[in-house]
C-alpha positions in Angstrom: 0.0 0.0 0.2 1.3 3.5 -1.0 1.7 5.4 2.1 1.4 8.8 0.5 -2.5 8.1 -0.5 -5.2 8.6 1.3 -7.0 5.3 2.7 -10.6 4.4 4.2 -11.0 2.4 7.0 -15.2 2.1 7.0 -15.7 5.8 8.4 -12.3 7.0 9.0 -10.3 8.6 6.3 -6.4 9.3 6.8 -4.8 12.0 5.1 -1.3 11.1 6.1 1.2 13.5 4.2 1.8 17.2 3.2 2.4 16.4 -0.5 -1.2 15.3 -0.2 -2.4 18.5 1.1 -0.5 20.5 -0.8 -1.7 18.8 -4.2 -5.4 19.5 -2.5 -4.3 23.2 -2.3 -3.1 23.6 -5.7 -6.5 21.7 -7.5 -8.7 23.9 -4.7 -6.7 27.1 -6.0 -6.6 26.5 -9.8 -10.2 25.6 -9.4 -11.6 28.4 -7.2 -9.3 31.0 -9.1 -11.5 30.3 -12.3 -14.4 30.7 -9.9 -13.2 34.7 -8.9 -12.7 35.3 -12.7 -16.3 34.0 -13.2 -17.8 35.6 -10.9 -15.8 39.1 -11.4 -16.7 39.0 -15.5 -20.2 38.5 -14.2 -20.4 41.3 -12.2 -18.6 43.9 -14.1 -15.1 44.3 -11.6 -12.0 44.6 -12.5 -8.6 44.5 -10.8 -9.8 42.0 -8.1 -11.5 45.3 -5.9 -15.0 44.1 -4.9 -17.2 47.5 -5.1 -19.2 46.7 -2.6 -19.8 44.0 -0.2 -22.8 44.0 2.0 -22.8 42.2 5.4 -25.7 41.5 7.3 -25.3 40.3 11.2 -29.0 40.1 11.8 -29.3 37.2 9.2 -26.3 35.4 10.3 -27.7 35.4 13.5 -31.2 34.6 12.5 -30.2 32.2 10.1 -31.9 33.5 7.3 -33.8 31.0 4.9 -32.7 29.4 1.8 -29.1 30.0 3.2 -26.8 26.9 3.3 -24.0 27.1 5.7 -21.2 24.9 7.6 -20.6 25.4 11.4 -16.7 24.4 12.3 -16.4 24.4 16.1 -12.6 24.5 16.7 -10.8 23.5 20.0 -12.3 26.1 22.6 -15.3 26.4 25.1 -18.6 26.8 24.0 -19.7 29.8 26.0 -22.7 31.4 24.1 -26.4 30.8 24.8 -27.4 27.0 24.6 -30.6 28.0 22.5 -28.2 30.2 20.0 -25.9 27.1 19.7 -28.6 24.4 19.4 -30.0 26.4 16.6 -26.8 27.3 14.8 -25.8 23.4 14.6 -28.9 21.8 13.9 -30.4 24.2 11.3 -26.6 23.9 9.3 -26.1 22.1 5.8 -22.9 20.4 7.3 -21.5 19.9 10.9 -17.8 19.9 11.7 -16.0 19.5 15.0 -12.3 20.1 14.8 -10.0 18.0 17.2 -10.2 19.4 20.7 -14.0 21.3 19.2 -15.2 17.3 19.3 -14.7 17.1 23.0 -15.7 20.7 23.8 -18.6 19.6 21.7 -19.4 16.5 23.8 -19.0 18.7 27.1 -22.0 20.8 25.5 -24.3 17.8 25.2 -23.8 16.9 28.5 -24.9 19.8 30.0 -28.1 19.3 27.8 -31.3 17.7 28.9 -31.8 14.1 27.6 -34.6 15.1 25.6 -32.6 17.9 24.2 -29.6 15.8 23.4 -31.5 13.5 21.5 -32.7 16.4 19.3 -29.4 17.4 18.4 -27.7 16.2 15.0 -24.9 14.3 15.1 -21.7 15.9 13.6 -21.2 15.3 9.3 -17.6 15.4 10.0 -14.8 14.8 12.7 -11.3 16.0 11.7 -8.0 17.2 13.1 -4.7 15.5 14.0 -6.2 14.1 17.4 -3.7 15.5 19.3 -5.9 17.4 21.7 -9.0 14.9 22.0 -8.7 11.8 24.3 -9.0 8.1 22.4 -12.5 7.8 24.8 -14.1 10.8 23.2 -12.8 9.8 19.7 -14.0 6.0 19.6 -17.0 7.4 20.8 -17.9 9.3 18.0 -16.6 6.7 15.8 -19.4 4.3 17.5 -21.8 7.0 17.7 -25.0 5.1 17.4 -26.2 7.9 14.7 -23.2 7.1 13.0 -21.0 10.1 12.1 -20.9 10.3 8.4 -16.7 10.7 8.2 -13.7 10.6 10.4 -11.1 12.1 9.0 -7.3 12.1 10.4 -5.1 15.1 9.0 -1.8 14.9 10.8 0.1 17.0 8.9 2.1 19.5 10.9 2.3 22.2 8.4 -0.9 23.2 8.5 -3.5 24.5 11.4 -6.6 22.2 12.2 -8.3 25.1 11.3 -6.8 25.1 7.5 -7.1 21.8 7.2 -11.0 21.6 8.2 -11.3 24.3 5.6 -9.8 22.0 2.8 -12.1 18.9 4.2 -15.1 21.4 3.9 -14.0 22.7 0.4 -13.7 18.8 -0.6 -17.3 18.0 1.0 -18.5 20.6 -1.4 -17.1 19.5 -4.2 -17.6 16.2 -3.9 -21.3 16.8 -2.8 -21.9 19.6 -5.8 -22.9 22.0 -3.3 -21.8 25.9 -2.4 -22.1 26.9 0.9 -23.4 30.6 1.7 -20.9 30.9 4.3 -19.2 29.1 7.3 -19.5 29.9 11.0 -16.2 29.0 12.7 -16.5 28.6 16.7 -13.2 29.7 17.8 -11.7 31.1 21.2 -10.1 34.8 20.3 -8.9 34.6 24.3 -6.1 32.5 25.8 -3.1 31.5 23.7 -1.9 34.0 21.4 0.0 32.0 18.8 -3.3 30.1 18.4 -5.5 33.3 18.3 -2.9 34.6 15.5 -3.2 31.3 13.5 -7.2 31.4 13.4 -6.6 35.0 11.6 -3.4 33.3 9.4 -6.5 30.8 8.3 -9.0 33.4 7.4 -6.3 35.2 5.2 -4.9 31.8 3.6 -8.8 31.2 2.5 -8.8 34.0 0.5 -5.1 34.5 -0.7 -4.8 30.5 -1.4 -8.7 30.5 -2.4 -9.5 27.4 -0.4 -13.4 27.9 -0.6 -15.5 28.9 -3.0 -14.9 32.8 -3.8 -18.7 33.5 -2.8 -18.3 31.6 0.6 -18.0 33.9 3.4 -16.1 33.0 6.7 -17.3 34.4 10.0 -15.2 33.6 13.0 -17.3 33.6 16.4 -15.7 33.8 19.8 -17.7 34.5 23.3 -20.2 37.5 22.2 -18.3 38.6 19.4 -18.1 37.8 15.4 -15.0 38.7 13.4 -14.3 38.4 9.7 -12.2 40.2 7.2 -12.6 43.1 4.9 -10.9 42.6 1.9 -9.8 45.7 -0.4 -13.2 47.9 -1.5 -16.2 49.1 0.0 -18.0 47.5 2.8 -21.5 48.0 4.1 -22.2 46.4 7.1 -25.9 46.3 8.7 -25.4 46.7 12.8 -28.0 44.8 15.1 -29.8 47.0 17.2 -28.5 45.5 20.5 -25.2 46.5 19.4 -25.5 49.9 18.5 -27.6 51.0 21.2 -25.4 49.0 23.9 -22.1 51.1 23.8 -20.8 47.4 22.3 -17.3 47.4 20.9 -16.1 47.1 17.6 -12.6 47.1 16.1 -10.6 47.5 12.5 -6.9 45.9 12.5 -4.5 45.6 10.1 -3.6 42.3 10.2 -0.8 40.8 7.7 0.1 44.0 6.1 -0.8 48.1 6.9 -3.7 49.5 5.7 -2.8 52.7 3.5 -6.4 54.5 3.4 -9.3 54.0 5.6 -12.7 55.7 5.2 -15.5 55.2 7.4 -18.7 56.3 8.7 -21.4 54.9 11.3 -18.6 54.8 14.1 -18.1 57.3 17.3 -14.5 57.8 16.4 -14.4 57.3 12.1 -11.4 57.2 9.9 -10.8 60.0 6.8 -8.6 58.6 4.4 -6.2 57.3 7.5 -3.5 54.8 7.5 -3.9 52.1 10.0 -0.5 50.1 10.6 1.3 48.2 13.5 3.4 50.9 15.4 1.4 53.9 13.9 -2.7 53.9 14.5 -5.2 51.1 14.8 -8.6 51.4 15.5 -9.4 49.1 19.1 -11.6 49.4 21.5 -14.0 51.8 18.7 -17.7 51.5 19.1 -20.9 53.0 17.0 -22.7 56.0 16.8 -26.1 54.7 16.7 -26.6 54.3 12.6 -28.1 51.5 11.3 -25.0 51.0 8.9 -21.0 51.2 9.3 -19.7 51.9 5.8 -16.1 50.9 5.3 -13.8 52.0 2.3 -10.5 50.1 2.9 -7.4 49.8 0.6 -5.9 46.6 2.1 -7.3 43.7 3.7 -8.6 44.8 7.5 -9.6 42.2 10.2 -13.2 43.7 11.6 -14.5 42.4 15.0 -17.8 43.7 16.5 -19.4 42.6 20.1 -22.6 41.0 20.1 -24.0 41.4 23.2 -27.1 38.8 22.2 -25.1 35.8 21.6 -24.0 35.2 25.7 
């Protein structure tokens, strides 16, 4: 048997070496680059600049009808309201637990009533290098009565479990000929700084390496906050009433490169064609001015984060 290839043992799939992951990356990048060009041609865009992105946090929180999305649970405590997580999970088109995230998901289930546990759907995919999960929990999900669709081991250490999980999400979409409107990633943005930066790195890789369909958006949720990348162009962000009227915080962070020009409206401290960069100005601990929308025009990629009090 050629150990450089994936092999399947019932529902357990092993992806053994970085060559396999890199081959996957090259295939995904080639495909999604072509999709990006088609998308640009159909919207009349040029120079890889999206003229206007629209973001509606309310629709994410209320799970807009007819939207397909995946939920990924990374190795983090699940701190949000129980009913919110139950709804996010059960209404997802694809449910993925990633390495230690499987243990945290199991703890979440154990705190539910018996009837609530019975109502919860099983993970469709359990993946990771499994260095943060006990053998007992992994075995439990291998044998789970509702039959997890796949358990995929991705031991390659050149990529984080988050990155590898995104690759597996893309594989699922390609194999099943389905496109996700967005992916909701449960991740902890407090604790180990290296893991926090690793998660932001994956957000950048998704765009730069075209790891997902170009129209699939990725949101990262941690406690009562939600974050995503704003790529060069214009952005309109619909702000939930609880955030804009509750003195909630928000931030614009130039992670990875300086942003030469940023102009905003709808914030308490707006920017007017200003440069954001580490060692200079960055916009942390900002807040909203009460407007229904925040508008951002940026020359380079920014990390947008905002507090959503209703999550906890």
